[in-house]
DRENMIBA-443500 format. One record per atom (N, C-alpha, C): chain; atom name; residue number from 0; residue in one letter; x, y, z. Coordinates in steps of 0.2 Angstrom, whole numbers, plus 5000, padded with zeros to 4 digits. Each point is the difference from the previous one (the first is absolute). Last residue first. Layout:
<atoms>
{drenlo: A&marmar: CA&drenfi: NUM&sedren: A&east: X&north: Y&up: Z} .
...
</atoms>
This chain:
<atoms>
{drenlo: A&marmar: N&drenfi: 61&sedren: G&east: 4869&north: 4908&up: 4896} .
{drenlo: A&marmar: CA&drenfi: 61&sedren: G&east: 5004&north: 4999&up: 4994} .
{drenlo: A&marmar: C&drenfi: 61&sedren: G&east: 4996&north: 4996&up: 4995} .
{drenlo: A&marmar: N&drenfi: 60&sedren: T&east: 5002&north: 5014&up: 5026} .
{drenlo: A&marmar: CA&drenfi: 60&sedren: T&east: 4995&north: 4997&up: 4995} .
{drenlo: A&marmar: C&drenfi: 60&sedren: T&east: 5004&north: 4999&up: 4993} .
{drenlo: A&marmar: N&drenfi: 59&sedren: A&east: 5005&north: 5001&up: 5029} .
{drenlo: A&marmar: CA&drenfi: 59&sedren: A&east: 5002&north: 5001&up: 4993} .
{drenlo: A&marmar: C&drenfi: 59&sedren: A&east: 4995&north: 4998&up: 4995} .
{drenlo: A&marmar: N&drenfi: 58&sedren: P&east: 4994&north: 5006&up: 5026} .
{drenlo: A&marmar: CA&drenfi: 58&sedren: P&east: 5002&north: 4995&up: 4996} .
{drenlo: A&marmar: C&drenfi: 58&sedren: P&east: 5002&north: 5002&up: 4992} .
{drenlo: A&marmar: N&drenfi: 57&sedren: V&east: 5001&north: 5015&up: 5023} .
{drenlo: A&marmar: CA&drenfi: 57&sedren: V&east: 4996&north: 4999&up: 4994} .
{drenlo: A&marmar: C&drenfi: 57&sedren: V&east: 5003&north: 4994&up: 4996} .
{drenlo: A&marmar: N&drenfi: 56&sedren: S&east: 5011&north: 5009&up: 5019} .
{drenlo: A&marmar: CA&drenfi: 56&sedren: S&east: 4995&north: 4995&up: 5002} .
{drenlo: A&marmar: C&drenfi: 56&sedren: S&east: 4995&north: 4999&up: 4995} .
{drenlo: A&marmar: N&drenfi: 55&sedren: E&east: 5019&north: 5015&up: 4998} .
{drenlo: A&marmar: CA&drenfi: 55&sedren: E&east: 5002&north: 4993&up: 5001} .
{drenlo: A&marmar: C&drenfi: 55&sedren: E&east: 4995&north: 4995&up: 5002} .
{drenlo: A&marmar: N&drenfi: 54&sedren: R&east: 4996&north: 5023&up: 4998} .
{drenlo: A&marmar: CA&drenfi: 54&sedren: R&east: 5002&north: 4998&up: 4993} .
{drenlo: A&marmar: C&drenfi: 54&sedren: R&east: 5002&north: 4992&up: 5001} .
{drenlo: A&marmar: N&drenfi: 53&sedren: E&east: 4995&north: 5012&up: 5020} .
{drenlo: A&marmar: CA&drenfi: 53&sedren: E&east: 4994&north: 4999&up: 4996} .
{drenlo: A&marmar: C&drenfi: 53&sedren: E&east: 5001&north: 4997&up: 4993} .
{drenlo: A&marmar: N&drenfi: 52&sedren: Q&east: 5019&north: 5006&up: 5014} .
{drenlo: A&marmar: CA&drenfi: 52&sedren: Q&east: 4996&north: 4994&up: 5003} .
{drenlo: A&marmar: C&drenfi: 52&sedren: Q&east: 4994&north: 4999&up: 4996} .
{drenlo: A&marmar: N&drenfi: 51&sedren: K&east: 5012&north: 5019&up: 4994} .
{drenlo: A&marmar: CA&drenfi: 51&sedren: K&east: 5004&north: 4994&up: 4998} .
{drenlo: A&marmar: C&drenfi: 51&sedren: K&east: 4996&north: 4994&up: 5003} .
{drenlo: A&marmar: N&drenfi: 50&sedren: I&east: 4991&north: 5020&up: 5007} .
{drenlo: A&marmar: CA&drenfi: 50&sedren: I&east: 4999&north: 4999&up: 4992} .
{drenlo: A&marmar: C&drenfi: 50&sedren: I&east: 5004&north: 4994&up: 4998} .
{drenlo: A&marmar: N&drenfi: 49&sedren: K&east: 5004&north: 5006&up: 5022} .
{drenlo: A&marmar: CA&drenfi: 49&sedren: K&east: 4993&north: 4998&up: 4999} .
{drenlo: A&marmar: C&drenfi: 49&sedren: K&east: 4998&north: 4999&up: 4993} .
{drenlo: A&marmar: N&drenfi: 48&sedren: L&east: 5021&north: 5009&up: 5005} .
{drenlo: A&marmar: CA&drenfi: 48&sedren: L&east: 5000&north: 4993&up: 5002} .
{drenlo: A&marmar: C&drenfi: 48&sedren: L&east: 4993&north: 4997&up: 5000} .
{drenlo: A&marmar: N&drenfi: 47&sedren: F&east: 5003&north: 5023&up: 4995} .
{drenlo: A&marmar: CA&drenfi: 47&sedren: F&east: 5004&north: 4996&up: 4995} .
{drenlo: A&marmar: C&drenfi: 47&sedren: F&east: 4999&north: 4993&up: 5002} .
{drenlo: A&marmar: N&drenfi: 46&sedren: I&east: 4992&north: 5015&up: 5016} .
{drenlo: A&marmar: CA&drenfi: 46&sedren: I&east: 4996&north: 5000&up: 4994} .
{drenlo: A&marmar: C&drenfi: 46&sedren: I&east: 5003&north: 4995&up: 4995} .
{drenlo: A&marmar: N&drenfi: 45&sedren: E&east: 5013&north: 5005&up: 5018} .
{drenlo: A&marmar: CA&drenfi: 45&sedren: E&east: 4994&north: 4996&up: 5002} .
{drenlo: A&marmar: C&drenfi: 45&sedren: E&east: 4995&north: 4999&up: 4995} .
{drenlo: A&marmar: N&drenfi: 44&sedren: E&east: 5019&north: 5014&up: 4997} .
{drenlo: A&marmar: CA&drenfi: 44&sedren: E&east: 5002&north: 4993&up: 5000} .
{drenlo: A&marmar: C&drenfi: 44&sedren: E&east: 4994&north: 4996&up: 5001} .
{drenlo: A&marmar: N&drenfi: 43&sedren: R&east: 4996&north: 5023&up: 4988} .
{drenlo: A&marmar: CA&drenfi: 43&sedren: R&east: 5002&north: 4998&up: 5006} .
{drenlo: A&marmar: C&drenfi: 43&sedren: R&east: 5002&north: 4993&up: 5001} .
{drenlo: A&marmar: N&drenfi: 42&sedren: H&east: 5000&north: 5009&up: 4975} .
{drenlo: A&marmar: CA&drenfi: 42&sedren: H&east: 4996&north: 4999&up: 5006} .
{drenlo: A&marmar: C&drenfi: 42&sedren: H&east: 5003&north: 5000&up: 5006} .
{drenlo: A&marmar: N&drenfi: 41&sedren: V&east: 5002&north: 5005&up: 4972} .
{drenlo: A&marmar: CA&drenfi: 41&sedren: V&east: 5003&north: 5002&up: 5006} .
{drenlo: A&marmar: C&drenfi: 41&sedren: V&east: 4995&north: 4999&up: 5005} .
{drenlo: A&marmar: N&drenfi: 40&sedren: S&east: 5006&north: 4993&up: 4972} .
{drenlo: A&marmar: CA&drenfi: 40&sedren: S&east: 4995&north: 5000&up: 5006} .
{drenlo: A&marmar: C&drenfi: 40&sedren: S&east: 5004&north: 5002&up: 5006} .
{drenlo: A&marmar: N&drenfi: 39&sedren: I&east: 5004&north: 5006&up: 4974} .
{drenlo: A&marmar: CA&drenfi: 39&sedren: I&east: 5003&north: 4997&up: 5006} .
{drenlo: A&marmar: C&drenfi: 39&sedren: I&east: 4996&north: 5000&up: 5006} .
{drenlo: A&marmar: N&drenfi: 38&sedren: D&east: 4996&north: 5010&up: 4978} .
{drenlo: A&marmar: CA&drenfi: 38&sedren: D&east: 4999&north: 4993&up: 4999} .
{drenlo: A&marmar: C&drenfi: 38&sedren: D&east: 5004&north: 4996&up: 5006} .
{drenlo: A&marmar: N&drenfi: 37&sedren: R&east: 4999&north: 5024&up: 4998} .
{drenlo: A&marmar: CA&drenfi: 37&sedren: R&east: 4993&north: 4998&up: 5001} .
{drenlo: A&marmar: C&drenfi: 37&sedren: R&east: 5000&north: 4992&up: 5000} .
{drenlo: A&marmar: N&drenfi: 36&sedren: P&east: 5023&north: 5013&up: 5007} .
{drenlo: A&marmar: CA&drenfi: 36&sedren: P&east: 4996&north: 4999&up: 4994} .
{drenlo: A&marmar: C&drenfi: 36&sedren: P&east: 4993&north: 4997&up: 5002} .
{drenlo: A&marmar: N&drenfi: 35&sedren: A&east: 5011&north: 5013&up: 5019} .
{drenlo: A&marmar: CA&drenfi: 35&sedren: A&east: 5002&north: 4994&up: 4996} .
{drenlo: A&marmar: C&drenfi: 35&sedren: A&east: 4996&north: 5000&up: 4994} .
{drenlo: A&marmar: N&drenfi: 34&sedren: E&east: 5006&north: 5014&up: 5025} .
{drenlo: A&marmar: CA&drenfi: 34&sedren: E&east: 4998&north: 5001&up: 4993} .
{drenlo: A&marmar: C&drenfi: 34&sedren: E&east: 5003&north: 4994&up: 4996} .
{drenlo: A&marmar: N&drenfi: 33&sedren: I&east: 4993&north: 5007&up: 5027} .
{drenlo: A&marmar: CA&drenfi: 33&sedren: I&east: 5003&north: 4995&up: 4995} .
{drenlo: A&marmar: C&drenfi: 33&sedren: I&east: 4998&north: 5002&up: 4993} .
{drenlo: A&marmar: N&drenfi: 32&sedren: G&east: 5002&north: 5010&up: 5028} .
{drenlo: A&marmar: CA&drenfi: 32&sedren: G&east: 4997&north: 5001&up: 4993} .
{drenlo: A&marmar: C&drenfi: 32&sedren: G&east: 5004&north: 4995&up: 4995} .
{drenlo: A&marmar: N&drenfi: 31&sedren: L&east: 4997&north: 4999&up: 5029} .
{drenlo: A&marmar: CA&drenfi: 31&sedren: L&east: 5004&north: 4999&up: 4993} .
{drenlo: A&marmar: C&drenfi: 31&sedren: L&east: 4995&north: 5002&up: 4994} .
{drenlo: A&marmar: N&drenfi: 30&sedren: R&east: 5002&north: 5003&up: 5029} .
{drenlo: A&marmar: CA&drenfi: 30&sedren: R&east: 4995&north: 5000&up: 4994} .
{drenlo: A&marmar: C&drenfi: 30&sedren: R&east: 5005&north: 5000&up: 4994} .
{drenlo: A&marmar: N&drenfi: 29&sedren: V&east: 5002&north: 4990&up: 5027} .
{drenlo: A&marmar: CA&drenfi: 29&sedren: V&east: 5003&north: 5003&up: 4994} .
{drenlo: A&marmar: C&drenfi: 29&sedren: V&east: 4996&north: 5001&up: 4994} .
{drenlo: A&marmar: N&drenfi: 28&sedren: Q&east: 4998&north: 4996&up: 5029} .
{drenlo: A&marmar: CA&drenfi: 28&sedren: Q&east: 4998&north: 4999&up: 4993} .
{drenlo: A&marmar: C&drenfi: 28&sedren: Q&east: 5004&north: 5004&up: 4995} .
{drenlo: A&marmar: N&drenfi: 27&sedren: G&east: 5000&north: 4999&up: 5026} .
{drenlo: A&marmar: CA&drenfi: 27&sedren: G&east: 5003&north: 4993&up: 4997} .
{drenlo: A&marmar: C&drenfi: 27&sedren: G&east: 4998&north: 4999&up: 4992} .
{drenlo: A&marmar: N&drenfi: 26&sedren: G&east: 5000&north: 5025&up: 5009} .
{drenlo: A&marmar: CA&drenfi: 26&sedren: G&east: 5000&north: 4994&up: 5005} .
{drenlo: A&marmar: C&drenfi: 26&sedren: G&east: 5003&north: 4994&up: 4997} .
{drenlo: A&marmar: N&drenfi: 25&sedren: S&east: 4998&north: 5015&up: 4982} .
{drenlo: A&marmar: CA&drenfi: 25&sedren: S&east: 4997&north: 5002&up: 5005} .
{drenlo: A&marmar: C&drenfi: 25&sedren: S&east: 4999&north: 4994&up: 5005} .
{drenlo: A&marmar: N&drenfi: 24&sedren: V&east: 5010&north: 5010&up: 4975} .
{drenlo: A&marmar: CA&drenfi: 24&sedren: V&east: 5002&north: 4996&up: 5005} .
{drenlo: A&marmar: C&drenfi: 24&sedren: V&east: 4996&north: 5002&up: 5006} .
{drenlo: A&marmar: N&drenfi: 23&sedren: G&east: 4999&north: 5003&up: 4971} .
{drenlo: A&marmar: CA&drenfi: 23&sedren: G&east: 5000&north: 5003&up: 5007} .
{drenlo: A&marmar: C&drenfi: 23&sedren: G&east: 5001&north: 4994&up: 5005} .
{drenlo: A&marmar: N&drenfi: 22&sedren: L&east: 5004&north: 4999&up: 4976} .
{drenlo: A&marmar: CA&drenfi: 22&sedren: L&east: 4996&north: 5006&up: 5000} .
{drenlo: A&marmar: C&drenfi: 22&sedren: L&east: 4999&north: 5003&up: 5007} .
{drenlo: A&marmar: N&drenfi: 21&sedren: V&east: 5018&north: 4985&up: 4984} .
{drenlo: A&marmar: CA&drenfi: 21&sedren: V&east: 4997&north: 5000&up: 5007} .
{drenlo: A&marmar: C&drenfi: 21&sedren: V&east: 4996&north: 5007&up: 5000} .
{drenlo: A&marmar: N&drenfi: 20&sedren: T&east: 5004&north: 4985&up: 4978} .
{drenlo: A&marmar: CA&drenfi: 20&sedren: T&east: 5001&north: 5006&up: 5003} .
{drenlo: A&marmar: C&drenfi: 20&sedren: T&east: 4998&north: 5000&up: 5007} .
{drenlo: A&marmar: N&drenfi: 19&sedren: L&east: 5006&north: 4983&up: 4978} .
{drenlo: A&marmar: CA&drenfi: 19&sedren: L&east: 4997&north: 5000&up: 5006} .
{drenlo: A&marmar: C&drenfi: 19&sedren: L&east: 5002&north: 5007&up: 5004} .
{drenlo: A&marmar: N&drenfi: 18&sedren: R&east: 4999&north: 4989&up: 4973} .
{drenlo: A&marmar: CA&drenfi: 18&sedren: R&east: 5003&north: 5005&up: 5004} .
{drenlo: A&marmar: C&drenfi: 18&sedren: R&east: 4996&north: 5000&up: 5007} .
{drenlo: A&marmar: N&drenfi: 17&sedren: I&east: 5005&north: 4986&up: 4975} .
{drenlo: A&marmar: CA&drenfi: 17&sedren: I&east: 4996&north: 5000&up: 5006} .
{drenlo: A&marmar: C&drenfi: 17&sedren: I&east: 5004&north: 5004&up: 5005} .
{drenlo: A&marmar: N&drenfi: 16&sedren: N&east: 5009&north: 4995&up: 4978} .
{drenlo: A&marmar: CA&drenfi: 16&sedren: N&east: 4993&north: 5003&up: 4999} .
{drenlo: A&marmar: C&drenfi: 16&sedren: N&east: 4995&north: 4999&up: 5006} .
{drenlo: A&marmar: N&drenfi: 15&sedren: E&east: 5025&north: 4994&up: 4999} .
{drenlo: A&marmar: CA&drenfi: 15&sedren: E&east: 4999&north: 5006&up: 4995} .
{drenlo: A&marmar: C&drenfi: 15&sedren: E&east: 4993&north: 5002&up: 5000} .
{drenlo: A&marmar: N&drenfi: 14&sedren: A&east: 5008&north: 4982&up: 5015} .
{drenlo: A&marmar: CA&drenfi: 14&sedren: A&east: 4999&north: 4998&up: 4993} .
{drenlo: A&marmar: C&drenfi: 14&sedren: A&east: 4998&north: 5006&up: 4995} .
{drenlo: A&marmar: N&drenfi: 13&sedren: I&east: 4998&north: 5007&up: 5024} .
{drenlo: A&marmar: CA&drenfi: 13&sedren: I&east: 5001&north: 4993&up: 4999} .
{drenlo: A&marmar: C&drenfi: 13&sedren: I&east: 4999&north: 4999&up: 4992} .
{drenlo: A&marmar: N&drenfi: 12&sedren: V&east: 5006&north: 5021&up: 5019} .
{drenlo: A&marmar: CA&drenfi: 12&sedren: V&east: 4997&north: 4998&up: 4993} .
{drenlo: A&marmar: C&drenfi: 12&sedren: V&east: 5002&north: 4993&up: 5000} .
{drenlo: A&marmar: N&drenfi: 11&sedren: L&east: 4995&north: 5020&up: 5020} .
{drenlo: A&marmar: CA&drenfi: 11&sedren: L&east: 5005&north: 4994&up: 4998} .
{drenlo: A&marmar: C&drenfi: 11&sedren: L&east: 4997&north: 4998&up: 4993} .
{drenlo: A&marmar: N&drenfi: 10&sedren: S&east: 4998&north: 5024&up: 5017} .
{drenlo: A&marmar: CA&drenfi: 10&sedren: S&east: 4998&north: 4995&up: 4996} .
{drenlo: A&marmar: C&drenfi: 10&sedren: S&east: 5005&north: 4994&up: 4999} .
{drenlo: A&marmar: N&drenfi: 9&sedren: E&east: 4992&north: 5024&up: 5017} .
{drenlo: A&marmar: CA&drenfi: 9&sedren: E&east: 5005&north: 4996&up: 4996} .
{drenlo: A&marmar: C&drenfi: 9&sedren: E&east: 4997&north: 4994&up: 4997} .
{drenlo: A&marmar: N&drenfi: 8&sedren: G&east: 4988&north: 5015&up: 5015} .
{drenlo: A&marmar: CA&drenfi: 8&sedren: G&east: 5001&north: 5003&up: 4993} .
{drenlo: A&marmar: C&drenfi: 8&sedren: G&east: 5006&north: 4996&up: 4996} .
{drenlo: A&marmar: N&drenfi: 7&sedren: M&east: 5001&north: 4996&up: 5026} .
{drenlo: A&marmar: CA&drenfi: 7&sedren: M&east: 4994&north: 5003&up: 4996} .
{drenlo: A&marmar: C&drenfi: 7&sedren: M&east: 5002&north: 5003&up: 4994} .
{drenlo: A&marmar: N&drenfi: 6&sedren: R&east: 5018&north: 4983&up: 5006} .
{drenlo: A&marmar: CA&drenfi: 6&sedren: R&east: 4996&north: 5005&up: 5004} .
{drenlo: A&marmar: C&drenfi: 6&sedren: R&east: 4994&north: 5002&up: 4996} .
{drenlo: A&marmar: N&drenfi: 5&sedren: R&east: 5015&north: 4976&up: 5002} .
{drenlo: A&marmar: CA&drenfi: 5&sedren: R&east: 4998&north: 5006&up: 4995} .
{drenlo: A&marmar: C&drenfi: 5&sedren: R&east: 4996&north: 5005&up: 5005} .
{drenlo: A&marmar: N&drenfi: 4&sedren: S&east: 5017&north: 4976&up: 5000} .
{drenlo: A&marmar: CA&drenfi: 4&sedren: S&east: 4997&north: 5005&up: 5004} .
{drenlo: A&marmar: C&drenfi: 4&sedren: S&east: 4998&north: 5006&up: 4995} .
{drenlo: A&marmar: N&drenfi: 3&sedren: L&east: 5003&north: 4971&up: 4996} .
{drenlo: A&marmar: CA&drenfi: 3&sedren: L&east: 5002&north: 5007&up: 4999} .
{drenlo: A&marmar: C&drenfi: 3&sedren: L&east: 4997&north: 5005&up: 5005} .
{drenlo: A&marmar: N&drenfi: 2&sedren: V&east: 5006&north: 4972&up: 4995} .
{drenlo: A&marmar: CA&drenfi: 2&sedren: V&east: 4997&north: 5005&up: 5004} .
{drenlo: A&marmar: C&drenfi: 2&sedren: V&east: 5002&north: 5007&up: 4999} .
{drenlo: A&marmar: N&drenfi: 1&sedren: L&east: 4997&north: 4974&up: 4988} .
{drenlo: A&marmar: CA&drenfi: 1&sedren: L&east: 5003&north: 5006&up: 4999} .
{drenlo: A&marmar: C&drenfi: 1&sedren: L&east: 4997&north: 5005&up: 5005} .
{drenlo: A&marmar: N&drenfi: 0&sedren: M&east: 5001&north: 4972&up: 5000} .
{drenlo: A&marmar: CA&drenfi: 0&sedren: M&east: 4996&north: 5006&up: 5000} .
{drenlo: A&marmar: C&drenfi: 0&sedren: M&east: 5004&north: 5006&up: 5000} .
</atoms>
């Protein structure tokens, strides 16, 4: 795991086309802004895992 420190207003870039910007820090929460192409899905981890579980539980049709 890569661990980076960023201050409010600072960003990091992933694969030239995804930018994460720290919008705010308050108590134990960090607000992130994410800029990514529309064809890239961005989800909170718990939502991603739920979607993945639902996809895996649907029988394959063929």
